C-alpha positions in Angstrom: 24.7 -143.1 -119.4 27.6 -145.2 -119.8 30.1 -144.6 -117.0 34.0 -145.9 -116.5 35.2 -147.7 -113.1 36.1 -144.6 -112.1 32.5 -143.2 -111.6 30.7 -143.9 -108.3 27.1 -144.9 -107.8 26.8 -141.0 -106.5 28.4 -139.8 -109.5 31.4 -139.0 -107.6 34.8 -139.2 -109.8 37.0 -141.3 -108.0 40.0 -139.7 -109.7 39.4 -136.8 -107.4 38.1 -138.4 -104.5 40.7 -137.8 -101.6 39.4 -141.3 -99.7 40.3 -143.2 -103.4 43.4 -141.1 -103.6 44.5 -141.8 -100.1 43.7 -145.4 -100.3 41.0 -145.4 -98.0 38.5 -146.5 -100.6 38.7 -148.9 -102.7 35.7 -147.7 -104.8 32.4 -149.3 -105.8 32.8 -150.8 -108.8 35.6 -153.4 -108.7 35.1 -154.2 -105.2 33.1 -156.3 -103.1 30.6 -155.2 -100.4 29.2 -157.1 -98.1 25.8 -156.8 -96.8 25.3 -153.8 -94.3 28.9 -152.5 -95.3 27.9 -150.7 -98.4 27.1 -147.3 -98.4 23.7 -146.2 -98.9 23.9 -145.2 -102.6 25.6 -148.6 -103.1 23.0 -150.4 -101.5 20.0 -148.6 -103.0 20.8 -148.1 -106.6 21.9 -152.1 -106.5 18.5 -152.6 -104.6 16.7 -150.9 -107.7 18.8 -152.2 -110.3 20.2 -149.0 -111.5 24.1 -148.0 -111.8 23.6 -144.4 -111.1 21.7 -142.1 -108.7 20.8 -140.0 -111.9 18.8 -143.1 -113.0 16.5 -143.5 -110.3 13.1 -141.1 -110.8 13.0 -139.9 -106.9 16.7 -137.9 -107.7 17.1 -135.5 -106.5 17.0 -137.8 -103.3 16.4 -136.2 -99.7 18.8 -138.8 -98.2 21.7 -137.2 -99.9 21.4 -133.7 -100.1 23.3 -133.0 -97.5 26.0 -135.5 -99.1 26.2 -133.8 -102.0 27.0 -130.2 -100.2 30.1 -131.8 -98.5 33.0 -131.1 -100.8 33.5 -129.7 -104.4 33.8 -132.8 -105.8 30.3 -133.8 -104.4 28.9 -130.9 -105.6 29.7 -132.2 -109.3 28.7 -135.4 -108.7 25.3 -133.6 -108.2 25.4 -131.7 -111.3 26.6 -134.9 -113.2 23.5 -136.7 -111.6 21.5 -133.8 -112.5 22.2 -133.8 -115.9 21.5 -137.5 -116.4 18.4 -136.8 -114.6 17.4 -134.6 -117.6 18.3 -136.8 -120.0 16.2 -139.5 -118.8 13.4 -137.1 -118.6 13.9 -136.0 -122.1 14.2 -139.8 -123.6 10.4 -140.0 -123.9 10.5 -136.9 -126.3 11.2 -136.3 -129.8 14.5 -134.6 -130.4 14.4 -131.6 -133.1 17.7 -130.8 -134.8 17.0 -128.2 -136.3 19.4 -126.6 -139.1 17.3 -123.7 -140.5 18.5 -120.1 -140.4 15.9 -118.1 -142.0 13.4 -116.8 -139.9 10.6 -117.6 -142.4 12.4 -120.9 -143.2 10.2 -122.8 -145.4 11.7 -126.4 -143.8 11.0 -125.2 -140.6 7.0 -124.8 -141.8 7.3 -128.6 -143.2 9.1 -129.7 -139.9 6.7 -127.9 -137.6 3.9 -129.7 -139.4 5.5 -133.1 -138.9 5.6 -132.4 -135.8 1.8 -131.5 -134.8 1.5 -134.7 -136.6 3.8 -136.7 -134.6 2.5 -135.1 -131.2 4.2 -135.1 -127.8 6.6 -133.1 -126.2 9.7 -131.9 -128.2 13.5 -130.9 -127.3 14.4 -128.5 -129.7 17.9 -128.0 -130.7 18.5 -124.5 -132.6 22.1 -125.3 -134.6 22.5 -121.6 -135.4 22.8 -120.6 -131.5 25.2 -123.3 -130.5 28.7 -122.6 -130.0 30.5 -125.8 -131.6 34.0 -126.0 -129.8 36.5 -125.8 -132.7 37.7 -129.1 -134.4 41.6 -129.0 -133.9 44.0 -131.1 -133.2 43.9 -130.1 -129.1 39.9 -131.1 -129.3 40.6 -134.2 -131.1 43.1 -134.9 -128.4 41.3 -134.0 -125.6 37.9 -135.8 -126.6 40.1 -139.4 -127.5 41.4 -139.1 -123.9 37.8 -138.8 -122.9 37.2 -141.9 -124.4 40.1 -144.0 -123.5 39.4 -143.3 -119.6 35.8 -144.0 -120.9 34.5 -140.6 -118.8 31.6 -140.3 -121.1 30.0 -138.0 -118.4 32.2 -135.4 -119.4 30.3 -132.3 -120.9 31.9 -132.4 -124.2 29.6 -135.8 -125.1 26.6 -133.5 -123.7 25.1 -133.4 -127.2 26.0 -137.0 -128.1 24.5 -138.5 -124.9 21.0 -136.3 -126.1 21.4 -137.8 -129.4 21.8 -141.6 -128.0 19.1 -141.1 -125.4 15.9 -139.7 -127.7 13.3 -142.0 -128.1 12.5 -140.3 -131.9 14.3 -137.6 -134.2 13.9 -135.0 -136.4 16.5 -133.0 -138.3 15.2 -129.8 -140.3 17.9 -129.2 -143.0 17.7 -127.2 -145.9 18.8 -128.0 -149.4 21.9 -126.1 -149.5 24.9 -126.4 -152.1 23.9 -130.1 -152.9 23.8 -131.0 -149.0 22.9 -129.3 -145.9 24.2 -126.0 -143.6 27.7 -126.8 -142.4 26.4 -126.5 -139.1 24.6 -129.9 -139.3 28.0 -131.8 -140.3 29.7 -129.7 -137.1 26.9 -131.2 -135.0 27.5 -134.7 -136.7 31.2 -134.7 -135.5 30.3 -133.8 -132.0 28.2 -136.6 -131.5 30.0 -139.5 -133.3 31.4 -140.5 -130.1 32.8 -144.1 -129.8 30.8 -145.7 -126.6 27.7 -143.3 -126.7 26.0 -143.4 -130.1 28.1 -146.4 -131.5 30.7 -148.9 -131.4 32.6 -151.2 -133.0 33.0 -155.3 -133.5 36.1 -156.5 -133.4 35.9 -156.8 -137.1 35.8 -153.1 -137.3 32.0 -153.0 -138.2 30.4 -150.0 -136.5 27.3 -151.0 -134.2 24.6 -148.5 -133.0 24.1 -147.7 -129.5 21.0 -144.8 -129.8 17.5 -145.4 -128.5 15.6 -143.9 -131.6 14.1 -146.6 -133.8 12.9 -143.8 -136.4 14.4 -140.8 -137.8 12.9 -138.2 -140.0 14.8 -135.7 -142.1 13.2 -132.8 -143.4 14.6 -130.7 -146.6 12.8 -128.1 -148.9 14.9 -126.9 -152.3 14.3 -123.9 -154.6 15.2 -125.9 -157.3 14.2 -129.5 -159.0 18.2 -130.7 -159.2 18.2 -132.4 -155.4 20.2 -135.5 -155.6 20.0 -137.4 -152.5 23.7 -138.4 -152.2 25.2 -136.1 -150.1 22.3 -134.4 -148.0 19.6 -137.2 -146.9 21.4 -140.3 -148.5 24.5 -138.9 -145.7 22.3 -139.0 -142.9 20.9 -142.1 -143.5 23.7 -144.1 -143.9 24.9 -142.2 -140.5 21.9 -143.4 -138.8 21.7 -147.1 -140.5 25.7 -147.3 -140.4 26.4 -145.7 -137.1 23.5 -145.1 -134.8 21.3 -148.3 -135.5 18.4 -146.1 -136.5 17.1 -148.3 -139.5 13.7 -146.6 -140.0 15.0 -143.3 -141.7 12.3 -141.5 -143.6 12.5 -138.4 -145.6 10.0 -135.2 -146.1 10.9 -132.9 -148.8 9.2 -130.2 -150.8 11.5 -129.0 -153.8 11.3 -126.6 -157.0 10.0 -123.8 -154.9 11.9 -120.9 -156.5 11.5 -122.7 -160.3 9.6 -119.5 -162.2 5.6 -120.5 -162.6 5.9 -122.4 -159.4 3.3 -122.3 -156.7 5.4 -122.5 -153.6 2.2 -122.3 -151.3 0.6 -125.3 -153.1 3.9 -127.4 -153.3 4.2 -127.1 -149.5 0.5 -128.1 -148.6 1.1 -131.2 -150.3 4.6 -132.1 -148.7 2.5 -131.1 -145.5 -0.4 -133.5 -146.7 2.2 -136.2 -147.1 3.8 -135.6 -143.5 0.7 -137.6 -142.8 1.6 -140.7 -144.4 5.0 -140.7 -142.7 3.9 -140.8 -139.4 
């Protein structure tokens, strides 16, 4: 997790800490603390080489239990660190971004086959069940303010942090109207966050900040006219150009609804190809 200078090692937001605002504490990010003078979270995190309590494998730590109950700002810090700890735990799994809508989705059947080939734990994100915040001017202004303040721990960036931390990504998206369901575009608008999933060089070139080295894109189409530019091609451009995920692989089954076609046979052949992509 990225953090600004006003997020302490313990996760407390200094901007709402009475000791900080009253000038009693200079903050732990920009201050030098002689050995023995630093509070327990600072000394412990620095000893382990981590920047936040939530990055520690022992979190929640019994030594900090009372601290996190002391005030509302400390309770919020605990929730912030707990979310980070869950992200750290999920980092070793496959993140499934499911844009399928129908219960009997053929794209989802093909995706499940791929997941079984990949093995391991899966964190599933069903876009049809997410209530995305409306992308209006107020939303964009608030997001820009959070990015400018480096408040990357804000709940508004939960999806972006999850995407950036994933070890491997699978996107399941049926081929709709030369592209994919609108919910997937809405999702990309929420995870394209400067400072979390990518950054810019001084020359204006995006540089990926995501952990994943490989992304799988799974799709199915009823017809045979399936140009890639606005579906898989768009996702591939984002992955390689913004997120730093160079290995992008396509698994598809097309022509499923053409007269005389055998959809089950087509799906079976695509499922066989899944083994070749792993």
